[in-house]
C-alpha positions as CSV (number, residue, x, y, z in Angstrom):
1,X,95.7,99.4,72.2
2,X,96.8,96.7,74.7
3,X,95.3,96.2,78.1
4,X,96.9,94.0,80.8
5,X,94.3,92.4,83.0
6,X,95.5,90.7,86.1
7,X,93.7,88.3,88.5
8,X,94.8,86.9,91.9
9,X,95.2,83.2,92.7
10,X,93.1,81.7,95.6
11,X,93.7,83.0,99.1
12,X,92.3,82.9,102.6
13,X,91.5,79.2,102.4
14,X,89.2,79.5,99.4
15,X,89.7,76.8,96.7
16,X,89.1,79.2,93.9
17,X,89.4,82.9,93.2
18,X,86.8,84.4,90.9
19,X,89.4,87.1,89.9
20,X,91.7,84.8,88.0
21,X,88.8,82.6,86.8
22,X,87.2,85.7,85.3
23,X,90.3,86.9,83.7
24,X,91.0,83.5,82.1
25,X,87.6,83.6,80.4
26,X,88.0,87.1,78.9
27,X,88.2,87.2,75.1
28,X,91.6,87.9,73.5
29,X,90.3,91.2,72.1
30,X,87.7,93.6,73.5
31,X,86.5,96.7,71.5
32,X,89.6,96.3,69.3
33,X,92.0,96.2,72.2
34,X,94.4,93.3,72.7
35,X,93.8,91.7,76.1
36,X,96.9,90.3,77.9
37,X,95.9,88.0,80.8
38,X,98.1,87.6,83.9
39,X,97.7,85.6,87.0
40,X,99.4,87.2,90.0
41,X,100.2,85.8,93.5
42,X,98.3,87.0,96.5
43,X,101.6,88.1,98.0
44,X,102.7,91.5,99.0
45,X,105.5,92.9,96.8
46,X,105.9,89.7,94.8
47,X,102.6,90.6,93.1
48,X,104.0,93.9,92.0
49,X,107.2,92.4,90.7
50,X,105.2,90.1,88.5
51,X,103.1,93.0,87.2
52,X,106.2,95.2,86.7
53,X,107.8,92.5,84.6
54,X,104.6,92.1,82.5
55,X,104.4,95.9,81.9
56,X,108.0,95.9,80.7
57,X,107.5,92.9,78.5
58,X,104.2,93.7,76.8
59,X,104.0,97.5,77.0
60,X,100.2,97.8,77.7
61,X,98.4,101.1,77.5
62,X,96.5,100.3,80.6
63,X,96.5,97.9,83.5
64,X,93.3,96.7,85.0
65,X,93.6,94.5,88.1
66,X,90.7,92.2,89.4
67,X,90.3,91.0,93.0
68,X,87.9,89.2,95.1
69,X,85.9,91.1,97.7
70,X,83.8,88.4,99.4
71,X,80.7,90.0,101.0
72,X,80.2,92.7,98.4
73,X,77.0,92.2,96.4
74,X,78.1,93.9,93.2
75,X,81.0,94.8,90.9
76,X,82.9,97.6,92.6
77,X,85.2,99.9,90.6
78,X,87.8,101.3,92.9
79,X,88.5,105.0,93.1
80,X,91.6,105.2,95.3
81,X,94.5,103.1,96.6
82,X,96.3,104.2,99.8
83,X,99.9,103.8,100.8
84,X,99.5,101.3,103.7
85,X,99.6,97.6,104.2
86,X,97.6,96.5,107.2
87,X,96.9,92.8,106.6
88,X,94.1,91.2,108.5
89,X,95.3,87.8,107.5
90,X,98.7,86.5,106.1
91,X,99.2,86.5,102.4
92,X,99.9,83.3,100.5
93,X,103.6,83.3,101.6
94,X,102.8,83.9,105.3
95,X,103.6,87.6,105.3
96,X,101.3,89.7,107.5
97,X,102.5,93.3,107.1
98,X,100.9,95.7,109.6
99,X,100.9,99.5,109.3
100,X,103.7,99.8,106.8
101,X,103.8,101.8,103.5
102,X,103.5,100.0,100.2
103,X,106.3,102.3,99.0
104,X,108.0,104.4,101.6
105,X,108.8,107.1,99.1
106,X,105.3,107.2,97.6
107,X,102.5,109.7,98.2
108,X,99.7,108.9,100.7
109,X,97.3,107.8,97.9
110,X,96.8,107.5,94.2
111,X,93.5,107.8,92.3
112,X,92.6,105.4,89.5
113,X,93.4,106.8,86.1
114,X,90.8,104.7,84.2
115,X,87.3,106.2,83.8
116,X,85.7,104.7,86.8
117,X,82.3,106.2,86.4
118,X,82.0,105.4,82.7
119,X,83.0,101.8,83.7
120,X,80.3,101.6,86.3
121,X,77.7,103.0,83.8
122,X,78.8,100.6,81.1
123,X,78.5,97.6,83.5
124,X,75.1,98.7,84.7
125,X,74.1,99.0,81.0
126,X,74.5,95.2,80.8
127,X,71.9,94.9,83.7
128,X,74.7,93.9,86.1
129,X,74.9,95.7,89.5
130,X,77.9,97.9,89.8
131,X,79.1,100.9,91.8
132,X,82.1,103.0,92.7
133,X,84.0,101.9,95.8
134,X,86.0,104.4,97.9
135,X,88.1,101.7,99.7
136,X,90.1,98.9,98.2
137,X,90.9,97.6,101.7
138,X,94.4,97.3,103.2
139,X,95.3,93.8,102.0
140,X,97.0,92.7,98.7
141,X,94.2,94.2,96.5
142,X,94.9,97.7,97.8
143,X,98.7,96.9,97.7
144,X,98.4,96.1,94.0
145,X,96.1,99.1,93.2
146,X,98.4,101.5,94.9
147,X,101.6,99.8,93.7
148,X,100.6,99.7,90.1
149,X,99.8,103.4,90.2
150,X,103.2,104.1,91.7
151,X,105.0,102.0,89.1
152,X,103.2,103.9,86.4
153,X,103.9,107.3,88.0
154,X,107.6,106.5,88.4
155,X,108.5,104.1,85.6
156,X,105.8,104.0,83.0
157,X,104.4,107.5,82.5
158,X,101.3,107.9,80.3
159,X,99.8,104.5,81.0
160,X,96.5,104.2,82.9
161,X,95.6,101.8,85.7
162,X,92.6,100.8,87.8
163,X,91.2,98.1,90.0
164,X,87.9,96.2,90.2
165,X,86.6,94.1,93.0
166,X,84.2,91.2,92.3
167,X,82.0,89.1,94.6
168,X,82.2,85.5,95.5
169,X,81.2,82.8,93.0
170,X,78.0,80.8,94.0
171,X,80.0,77.7,94.8
172,X,82.0,79.7,97.4
173,X,78.9,80.6,99.4
174,X,77.3,77.2,99.8
175,X,78.5,77.2,103.4
176,X,78.2,80.9,104.0
177,X,74.7,81.9,105.1
178,X,73.3,85.1,103.7
179,X,76.4,85.8,101.7
180,X,76.0,87.4,98.2
181,X,77.5,85.9,95.1
182,X,77.5,86.4,91.3
183,X,77.7,84.0,88.4
184,X,81.0,83.5,86.6
185,X,79.3,84.5,83.3
186,X,78.0,87.7,84.7
187,X,81.4,88.7,86.1
188,X,83.1,88.0,82.8
189,X,80.5,90.2,81.0
190,X,81.0,93.0,83.6
191,X,84.8,93.0,83.1
192,X,84.3,93.0,79.3
193,X,82.0,96.1,79.7
194,X,84.6,97.8,81.9
195,X,87.3,97.3,79.4
196,X,85.1,98.7,76.7
197,X,84.7,101.8,78.7
198,X,88.5,102.1,79.1
199,X,89.0,101.8,75.4
200,X,86.2,104.2,74.5
201,X,86.5,106.9,77.2
202,X,89.4,109.4,77.4
203,X,87.8,111.7,80.0
204,X,85.5,110.2,82.6
205,X,81.8,111.2,82.7
206,X,80.7,113.5,85.5
207,X,77.9,111.6,87.2
208,X,77.5,110.9,90.9
209,X,79.2,107.9,92.3
210,X,79.5,109.1,95.9
211,X,78.5,107.5,99.1
212,X,77.6,108.7,102.6
213,X,79.6,106.1,104.4
């Protein structure tokens, strides 16, 4: 099995992005699966072109994208990507798309096809806080989650895809009062656990991961 794991470059004025830093530190094999690591730009559409090229080149069985969600206190495994770009800030090439679809010919939403609840459970089993998230936002993270699902549905049937948001690193919150963070080592271990769940789980477990808001 091959798993393509992607991570964004820094954005929003941050000098570092824990997403790509975590991806870089993953082992080359997890639970017998070959791990292909890919840095992607925090740029609408360009990010998807880079991923599309990598899928065509490496033929992974699954694509797992990692993004920064500053302010979240835990590892959040995303359930759904929606077909809208509504960028609060410009991306890294100055694009600020507002209320436009990611793919005009795509459905309103796609659900992740990786076992999200098994992934959360596996991460929690390492004594790392994790939960299911029901929104990937409307910036480039959601753009990639939705876009990769669409690429797989239309060009690469049979592959699986998912998205995980991770918190700030400790060094990013020195000047951000009361802002949660997580160590690099813990985030690497969390993604390793999530990949293990993808390798080991064909049909997701049926446990609650819901929220009231």
